[in-house]
Every structure is written in structure tokens, then in C-alpha cells.
C-alpha distance (Angstrom), angle and dihedral (degrees) to the residues before:
residue distance angle dihedral
M1 . . .
D2 3.81 . .
I3 3.81 119.1 .
N4 3.81 122.6 -173.0
L5 3.78 130.4 -146.4
V6 3.82 114.8 -117.3
K7 3.77 133.2 -166.7
W8 3.85 113.4 -105.6
G9 3.76 111.4 -178.3
N10 3.79 106.0 -64.8
S11 3.76 91.8 -19.3
T12 3.80 137.7 66.9
A13 3.82 121.9 -117.8
I14 3.77 139.7 -161.5
R15 3.79 116.4 -150.7
I16 3.81 112.3 -142.0
P17 3.82 113.0 -144.2
K18 3.86 119.5 -123.3
K19 3.82 90.0 -116.2
I20 3.77 91.0 63.6
L21 3.84 92.7 44.1
D22 3.80 88.7 52.0
K23 3.80 90.4 53.8
L24 3.83 88.5 52.4
N25 3.82 91.0 47.7
I26 3.83 90.0 -118.4
D27 3.83 115.4 150.6
S28 3.81 105.1 -138.3
N29 3.84 89.2 -152.6
N30 3.79 94.2 55.1
M31 3.80 114.7 38.6
E32 3.79 101.2 152.3
N33 3.78 115.7 143.3
I34 3.82 94.7 3.6
S35 3.75 112.3 138.0
F36 3.76 140.4 162.9
D37 3.75 138.2 -148.2
V38 3.76 110.2 -126.7
N39 3.80 120.9 -148.5
V40 3.78 130.3 173.8
K41 3.85 116.8 -148.2
G42 3.76 112.8 177.8
D43 3.84 106.3 -54.6
R44 3.84 93.3 -16.6
I45 3.77 130.6 98.3
L46 3.82 111.9 -152.1
L47 3.77 119.6 -160.2
I48 3.82 111.8 -167.0
K49 3.81 116.3 -170.5
K50 3.77 111.8 -126.6
Q51 3.79 118.0 -128.8
N52 3.80 112.0 -105.2
K53 3.76 111.7 -114.9
T54 3.78 123.0 -136.9
K55 3.80 120.4 -118.7
F56 3.83 87.4 -108.3
E57 3.81 90.9 56.4
L58 3.76 91.5 49.0
L59 3.80 91.0 49.8
V60 3.80 91.8 50.0
E61 3.83 90.3 51.2
Q62 3.81 90.0 53.4
S63 3.79 96.9 45.6
D64 3.85 100.1 66.9
G65 3.78 87.5 -150.2
V66 3.83 94.5 -57.2
K67 3.78 120.9 120.2
M68 3.79 106.8 -105.5
N69 3.83 95.1 -164.7
P70 3.81 108.5 28.6
K71 3.77 117.6 -173.3
T72 3.76 113.9 -100.0
D73 3.77 134.5 -177.9
I74 3.76 113.1 -94.2
D75 3.79 122.2 -149.5
W76 3.79 105.1 -137.7
G77 3.84 92.5 -180.0
N78 3.78 128.0 -122.3
P79 3.84 121.6 -29.0
V80 3.81 112.3 -88.2
G81 3.80 102.6 -166.0
K82 3.74 132.9 3.0
E83 3.84 95.6 -39.2
E84 3.78 117.0 141.9
W85 3.79 118.3 -145.3
């Protein structure tokens, strides 16, 4: 399959055909948070799809080892019925 370079503003772009996106399990209608590592080896450009991170992994990266949501006492107010505190 031949793919051509095209001018895109001040940059140059390569359009990736839907067949290739399908092989990579990339939904062409929803491409949020999809990124690639780009490597050049000789006269080749290698695009390597990055593994999607879970929300938990993203939170851990942001936390720097500090609890982001520490447990705190919650004031539930005065008892309403026969609750015992």
C-alpha cells in the first residue's frame, strides 16, 4: 500500500488508512488518548502504538506517592431516629 505525504499547515502529515487502523484496533471515530512512539531507523519511520493506561494508572502517575483522597471524618448531623452513635 502506498501512502503519500501531504502538507498540513506548517507541518507534513501522513494519512493512515482505515484498514490499518482496524488492524491496530483503533476506532477512527474515537481517537482520544491514542498516541504513538516514533522512531527512525535508517530510512524507516516506525510508529509504535502506546499501550492505553487505565484511569488508576493515570491517577497513580499524578499522585507522586501522596494519597489524593485521604479518608476524613464526615459530619452526618444529629441522629434522626433511634440511631446510636
